[in-house]
Backbone bond lengths (Angstrom), bond angles and torsions (degrees), N, CA, C in turn:
res aa  C-N    CA-C-N  psi(-1)  N-CA   C-N-CA  omega(-1)  CA-C   N-CA-C  phi
1 X - - - 1.386 - - 1.480 110.69 -
2 X 1.407 114.80 125.27 1.439 121.79 -177.00 1.522 107.18 -81.32
3 X 1.364 115.91 141.49 1.446 116.67 -178.89 1.558 106.05 -104.33
4 X 1.238 113.05 135.52 1.537 121.10 175.45 1.405 108.86 -98.51
5 X 1.419 116.88 168.49 1.364 121.41 173.93 1.542 115.31 -57.28
6 X 1.321 114.10 -34.35 1.548 118.30 176.56 1.510 110.31 -65.92
7 X 1.370 116.31 -36.56 1.492 116.60 177.73 1.530 112.24 -62.12
8 X 1.239 117.77 -38.46 1.514 126.65 178.06 1.475 107.01 -68.58
9 X 1.358 121.97 -40.66 1.436 122.68 -177.52 1.600 108.99 -69.89
10 X 1.289 112.70 -40.31 1.490 117.71 179.58 1.534 109.65 -63.33
11 X 1.338 116.23 -47.57 1.418 123.09 -177.65 1.580 109.89 -58.08
12 X 1.345 112.55 -49.04 1.474 119.64 176.23 1.538 111.02 -59.40
13 X 1.220 118.27 -44.50 1.542 122.32 177.90 1.467 111.13 -58.37
14 X 1.306 117.89 -41.98 1.469 122.36 -176.71 1.583 105.34 -70.34
15 X 1.302 121.49 -47.89 1.440 123.04 -178.33 1.621 110.22 -64.88
16 X 1.300 118.53 -37.16 1.442 124.24 176.03 1.500 112.40 -62.46
17 X 1.412 111.23 -47.48 1.416 117.65 178.89 1.550 111.14 -64.14
18 X 1.266 117.58 -42.34 1.450 119.25 174.04 1.471 113.86 -54.61
19 X 1.369 115.78 -50.30 1.508 120.69 176.90 1.443 115.87 -56.13
20 X 1.389 118.08 -37.87 1.405 122.31 177.42 1.503 112.39 -67.19
21 X 1.342 114.39 -42.65 1.442 121.22 178.25 1.459 112.48 -64.02
22 X 1.262 121.36 -39.24 1.442 127.15 -178.08 1.541 110.28 -53.68
23 X 1.342 112.48 -42.56 1.485 115.66 179.42 1.484 116.61 -80.27
24 X 1.332 116.91 -14.39 1.452 122.87 178.79 1.500 109.38 -90.43
25 X 1.273 121.00 -30.80 1.457 123.01 -177.94 1.529 112.35 -111.36
26 X 1.341 114.33 112.19 1.400 116.16 -178.62 1.516 117.88 -100.03
27 X 1.239 118.31 -10.24 1.460 119.45 -174.44 1.487 118.90 -116.51
28 X 1.356 112.81 -14.84 1.497 114.12 -176.13 1.505 110.11 -128.38
29 X 1.330 113.99 159.30 1.438 118.89 175.04 1.450 112.99 -74.86
30 X 1.310 117.76 149.61 1.430 120.35 -179.90 1.586 109.88 -81.30
31 X 1.279 112.79 144.61 1.550 121.40 177.19 1.511 107.25 -103.67
32 X 1.448 114.11 157.91 1.423 116.06 175.16 1.535 108.46 -59.95
33 X 1.269 127.04 -38.03 1.420 129.56 177.09 1.499 111.90 -51.47
34 X 1.347 115.08 -43.28 1.456 118.71 -175.28 1.611 108.01 -68.83
35 X 1.312 110.14 -45.79 1.480 114.80 -178.49 1.589 113.62 -62.00
36 X 1.337 112.03 -47.25 1.523 117.94 178.56 1.464 109.31 -57.47
37 X 1.357 121.32 -44.31 1.489 123.29 177.60 1.468 114.54 -60.02
38 X 1.382 114.23 -47.05 1.458 116.57 -178.83 1.501 114.81 -72.11
39 X 1.389 116.77 -24.54 1.468 120.20 -177.13 1.597 109.88 -91.11
40 X 1.402 112.73 -11.81 1.453 116.32 -178.93 1.520 112.39 62.02
41 X 1.290 117.08 40.41 1.500 124.84 174.26 1.473 111.63 -123.87
42 X 1.276 117.08 158.17 1.533 120.23 177.37 1.494 107.12 -79.68
43 X 1.376 105.75 159.45 1.508 113.38 -179.93 1.501 114.19 -60.06
44 X 1.388 114.39 -37.49 1.460 118.50 179.61 1.552 109.55 -63.55
45 X 1.310 116.71 -37.93 1.416 119.58 176.65 1.532 112.80 -63.04
46 X 1.384 114.26 -41.45 1.437 117.86 174.75 1.510 111.28 -55.94
47 X 1.301 113.81 -50.35 1.522 119.53 -175.14 1.518 112.68 -72.65
48 X 1.296 121.17 -13.16 1.523 122.14 168.38 1.471 109.26 -71.05
49 X 1.285 120.74 -21.53 1.500 124.18 -174.82 1.494 116.04 -111.59
50 X 1.304 115.48 -29.06 1.541 122.64 -173.81 1.554 108.87 -137.95
51 X 1.310 114.56 146.80 1.514 120.40 175.15 1.464 110.75 -76.93
52 X 1.323 116.77 -36.22 1.491 122.32 -175.66 1.480 108.81 -169.73
53 X 1.356 114.38 -178.61 1.489 119.31 179.88 1.589 113.85 -61.70
54 X 1.356 111.11 -35.02 1.476 113.20 177.84 1.434 114.19 -60.78
55 X 1.338 118.07 -36.24 1.508 120.46 178.07 1.416 112.06 -71.20
56 X 1.314 121.47 -24.10 1.507 121.67 172.87 1.522 106.62 -69.11
57 X 1.348 115.53 -47.35 1.443 123.05 -174.85 1.573 107.75 -58.48
58 X 1.331 116.26 -45.67 1.464 119.81 -176.31 1.568 109.43 -67.69
59 X 1.286 120.03 -35.54 1.458 118.49 176.04 1.497 112.19 -72.96
60 X 1.339 117.71 -32.52 1.430 121.90 179.89 1.523 113.33 -66.48
61 X 1.356 114.67 -34.35 1.460 115.15 178.36 1.532 114.60 -92.14
62 X 1.344 116.58 -7.15 1.435 119.17 178.73 1.572 113.14 -56.14
63 X 1.314 117.43 -45.70 1.446 117.28 -175.31 1.596 113.03 -67.94
64 X 1.361 116.68 -45.77 1.450 110.81 177.67 1.529 111.20 -67.75
65 X 1.300 116.72 -33.68 1.491 115.37 175.61 1.526 115.75 -67.17
66 X 1.258 116.08 -31.07 1.530 123.14 171.86 1.490 109.48 -57.36
67 X 1.376 113.41 -49.58 1.501 119.53 -179.12 1.545 108.92 -61.46
68 X 1.354 117.59 -45.74 1.450 123.10 -176.25 1.571 108.79 -62.48
69 X 1.366 115.74 -46.56 1.435 118.72 -177.51 1.496 108.82 -64.93
70 X 1.384 119.77 -45.57 1.437 120.90 179.99 1.533 112.66 -60.89
71 X 1.341 112.87 -45.33 1.514 118.14 -178.79 1.518 114.24 -60.14
72 X 1.404 110.99 -39.77 1.518 113.97 -179.83 1.485 113.55 -72.83
73 X 1.342 118.06 -33.00 1.422 120.26 176.23 1.482 113.95 -73.51
74 X 1.302 117.66 -31.86 1.469 122.38 179.99 1.433 113.25 -91.47
75 X 1.248 123.88 1.32 1.454 131.85 -171.89 1.548 110.91 49.53
76 X 1.281 113.48 43.08 1.472 119.19 179.46 1.580 109.52 -90.29
77 X 1.274 108.79 85.22 1.532 117.74 -173.92 1.434 116.43 -55.45
78 X 1.313 119.62 -45.39 1.479 121.75 179.36 1.568 111.77 -57.32
79 X 1.290 114.97 -47.12 1.473 117.78 -178.41 1.540 110.55 -70.98
80 X 1.255 118.64 -39.83 1.465 120.65 175.70 1.552 114.13 -64.08
81 X 1.287 114.07 -40.09 1.520 122.61 176.06 1.543 107.44 -64.48
82 X 1.269 117.70 -39.40 1.541 120.28 -178.84 1.535 108.92 -68.59
83 X 1.360 119.14 -38.22 1.398 120.46 178.20 1.593 111.33 -70.73
84 X 1.305 115.73 -41.80 1.427 118.60 176.46 1.524 112.63 -63.90
85 X 1.337 116.84 -34.68 1.402 119.28 176.85 1.583 113.53 -69.50
86 X 1.372 110.92 -33.74 1.518 117.78 171.74 1.519 111.01 -60.25
87 X 1.354 115.73 -48.37 1.437 119.41 177.99 1.606 110.47 -57.97
88 X 1.281 115.62 -45.50 1.460 120.23 176.39 1.542 116.84 -54.90
89 X 1.287 111.28 -42.01 1.534 121.14 179.47 1.555 108.87 -64.70
90 X 1.359 115.29 -24.56 1.446 120.71 179.85 1.519 111.09 -105.15
91 X 1.342 118.07 32.48 1.463 116.52 -165.93 1.503 111.55 -60.89
92 X 1.254 122.13 -41.40 1.529 122.51 178.66 1.531 110.68 -57.95
93 X 1.318 115.13 -49.65 1.475 114.74 178.17 1.570 112.36 -67.34
94 X 1.295 117.44 -35.80 1.517 117.23 -178.31 1.569 102.75 -67.81
95 X 1.254 123.97 -49.26 1.454 122.57 -179.84 1.483 111.54 -51.28
96 X 1.335 117.41 -44.95 1.509 121.64 -177.38 1.572 105.36 -60.95
97 X 1.352 118.15 -46.89 1.442 120.76 -175.66 1.475 110.38 -66.02
98 X 1.317 122.88 -42.53 1.442 124.16 -179.07 1.539 111.87 -70.60
99 X 1.320 118.04 -23.23 1.464 117.69 179.68 1.523 109.49 -76.10
100 X 1.247 118.20 -23.52 1.526 119.16 -176.75 1.631 106.09 -88.89
101 X 1.272 113.50 112.15 1.488 119.15 -173.94 1.546 113.77 -60.79
102 X 1.331 114.10 -36.25 1.531 119.04 176.55 1.515 106.90 -66.55
103 X 1.281 122.27 -48.83 1.419 121.85 -179.19 1.544 113.81 -63.17
104 X 1.336 110.04 -42.59 1.532 116.73 178.73 1.526 107.53 -59.66
105 X 1.310 121.61 -41.98 1.453 124.21 179.82 1.533 107.81 -62.27
106 X 1.277 120.93 -39.98 1.488 125.40 177.98 1.493 110.15 -64.40
107 X 1.340 116.59 -42.62 1.414 116.98 176.89 1.573 113.09 -65.89
108 X 1.303 117.89 -37.64 1.502 118.87 175.46 1.460 109.34 -63.89
109 X 1.324 119.54 -41.40 1.500 119.87 -179.71 1.459 112.34 -67.32
110 X 1.304 121.45 -40.07 1.500 123.80 178.71 1.558 108.23 -66.26
111 X 1.307 119.05 -44.64 1.469 118.95 177.61 1.443 112.00 -68.06
112 X 1.305 120.53 -34.16 1.463 120.00 178.31 1.586 110.14 -70.76
113 X 1.282 118.80 -31.21 1.452 122.68 174.99 1.526 108.60 -63.68
114 X 1.280 117.61 -48.29 1.499 123.52 179.98 1.523 107.72 -61.47
115 X 1.282 121.61 -43.83 1.431 121.92 179.41 1.504 108.38 -64.29
116 X 1.359 118.65 -43.25 1.460 120.29 -177.53 1.496 113.88 -61.27
117 X 1.359 114.55 -39.89 1.546 118.62 174.60 1.523 110.28 -57.60
118 X 1.288 115.80 -41.56 1.446 120.06 -173.82 1.553 111.77 -79.49
119 X 1.286 116.48 -23.29 1.510 119.59 -177.76 1.498 112.07 -86.96
120 X 1.310 118.40 -0.17 1.489 122.06 -174.97 1.523 111.37 -55.92
121 X 1.411 116.56 -34.72 1.449 115.51 -177.75 1.552 112.58 -88.44
122 X 1.376 116.35 -16.87 1.421 118.10 -172.59 1.553 111.52 -95.35
123 X 1.301 117.99 -28.77 1.441 121.80 -175.28 1.536 109.50 -118.35
124 X 1.364 121.26 117.62 1.402 123.39 -166.47 1.549 110.21 -75.05
125 X 1.274 121.26 -40.12 1.467 121.56 -169.16 1.561 108.55 -97.25
126 X 1.354 111.34 134.38 1.548 116.33 -175.67 1.457 110.83 -57.75
127 X 1.308 124.35 -47.88 1.447 128.80 179.44 1.469 112.90 -52.24
128 X 1.352 116.41 -47.11 1.455 120.98 177.30 1.505 114.44 -66.74
129 X 1.388 114.72 -38.94 1.363 120.86 179.03 1.531 111.52 -63.40
130 X 1.371 117.42 -42.03 1.382 122.41 173.92 1.530 117.61 -61.49
131 X 1.384 110.76 -42.57 1.505 114.04 179.92 1.626 106.44 -70.46
132 X 1.261 118.06 -41.04 1.432 119.04 -178.90 1.492 109.34 -61.76
133 X 1.286 120.96 -46.97 1.444 123.14 176.10 1.450 116.59 -58.37
134 X 1.313 119.40 -41.87 1.432 120.09 175.06 1.529 112.79 -67.75
135 X 1.351 119.13 -41.45 1.396 119.13 175.52 1.545 115.11 -60.93
136 X 1.306 115.67 -40.25 1.448 121.84 174.97 1.564 110.98 -58.32
137 X 1.301 111.25 -46.04 1.469 116.64 -177.33 1.519 110.53 -64.20
138 X 1.329 115.50 -49.07 1.494 124.00 -174.11 1.575 104.93 -59.79
139 X 1.378 113.83 -59.57 1.466 117.56 -176.21 1.496 116.94 -57.39
140 X 1.335 114.94 -45.21 1.518 118.93 -178.01 1.485 112.34 -70.12
141 X 1.344 118.64 -40.36 1.446 119.34 175.91 1.513 113.92 -69.41
142 X 1.315 116.98 -27.42 1.478 119.92 176.07 1.541 108.35 -65.01
143 X 1.306 116.18 -41.61 1.505 119.33 179.34 1.525 111.98 -66.71
144 X 1.347 113.53 -38.65 1.576 117.21 177.36 1.537 108.98 -62.94
145 X 1.351 112.28 -47.17 1.487 118.14 -175.56 1.500 109.68 -60.86
146 X 1.326 117.93 -44.48 1.514 123.11 -179.46 1.557 107.60 -62.79
147 X 1.334 115.73 -41.35 1.496 119.81 -177.71 1.562 108.47 -69.43
148 X 1.254 116.02 -43.14 1.500 117.03 179.44 1.491 111.61 -64.62
149 X 1.369 118.05 -34.73 1.454 122.87 179.09 1.550 112.79 -79.05
150 X 1.327 117.09 -4.93 1.463 119.54 179.06 1.531 114.39 82.95
151 X 1.261 114.46 7.36 1.545 120.41 178.25 1.577 111.72 -82.49
152 X 1.256 116.67 -21.93 1.444 123.28 179.85 1.586 102.74 -119.87
153 X 1.250 114.56 104.35 1.407 121.26 -177.22 1.484 116.27 -103.94
154 X 1.355 112.20 88.83 1.508 122.12 -176.73 1.504 106.44 -139.82
155 X 1.272 121.67 160.84 1.434 121.88 174.70 1.588 109.23 -79.15
156 X 1.289 113.30 170.68 1.454 119.70 -178.32 1.503 115.63 -59.46
157 X 1.365 113.06 -33.97 1.538 119.42 179.82 1.524 108.29 -66.57
158 X 1.258 113.53 -44.86 1.497 117.66 -173.98 1.604 108.03 -68.80
159 X 1.333 115.87 -42.99 1.511 119.10 178.72 1.504 107.25 -59.87
160 X 1.349 118.16 -45.39 1.483 116.52 179.01 1.505 114.10 -58.20
161 X 1.370 117.19 -40.96 1.424 123.34 176.62 1.583 109.68 -59.72
162 X 1.313 116.44 -46.92 1.464 117.98 178.67 1.543 114.83 -60.55
163 X 1.333 112.88 -44.38 1.506 119.35 -177.77 1.546 106.48 -62.65
164 X 1.355 120.56 -47.77 1.463 117.32 179.87 1.466 113.02 -67.00
165 X 1.364 120.17 -30.57 1.476 120.17 176.66 1.515 112.12 -66.36
166 X 1.438 111.39 -46.62 1.406 118.08 175.69 1.639 114.43 -57.23
167 X 1.281 111.68 -40.30 1.545 118.65 -178.69 1.543 106.30 -65.42
168 X 1.326 116.58 -41.89 1.424 120.46 -179.60 1.543 113.57 -63.36
169 X 1.358 114.15 -44.44 1.481 120.07 -177.60 1.521 106.35 -68.50
170 X 1.329 125.38 -43.60 1.377 122.15 178.21 1.497 115.39 -60.60
171 X 1.340 116.31 -37.10 1.446 121.78 177.23 1.541 110.18 -65.67
172 X 1.352 115.74 -38.60 1.491 116.48 -178.38 1.506 110.67 -61.70
173 X 1.323 120.18 -26.76 1.510 120.09 -176.56 1.512 108.62 -62.96
174 X 1.332 121.12 -36.38 1.446 125.27 -175.04 1.535 115.96 -94.54
175 X 1.370 115.17 -2.48 1.448 119.20 -178.37 1.545 111.50 -82.12
């Protein structure tokens, strides 16, 4: 399927609408009807680009999760601290997302995918790369979740250090 500039505009409008709605709605999951209305696109246009609301969510979190994964692997503390600060600024929304097991699983899978893409050069075997990516995602999101919930009381700098140390240790297992 060839993509035209209008396809790109519609896709962007849907993602932008989703992101606006995420910050307006704190207690419920977004429906396709909500996103279509906010994006001012037709349902058929929506379904040309996304399978469902979950697929919009997964694409919306892919970019920040890619930054998070890259920063933790590269020990880029300023970028990792910036991402963690962003999560902290969205504490209420983050808590809501983490409380929903289905959404939390999606978050783990999206972050694992981002780690897996970045680990291709470091880990030779696909099965080890997949395992390592999943462990990195599970462990690091668990720390973020506990921090957001107030169960892990450290400043953003210390959390970034722990995340990079955990990332390093998990990678060492498969080297």
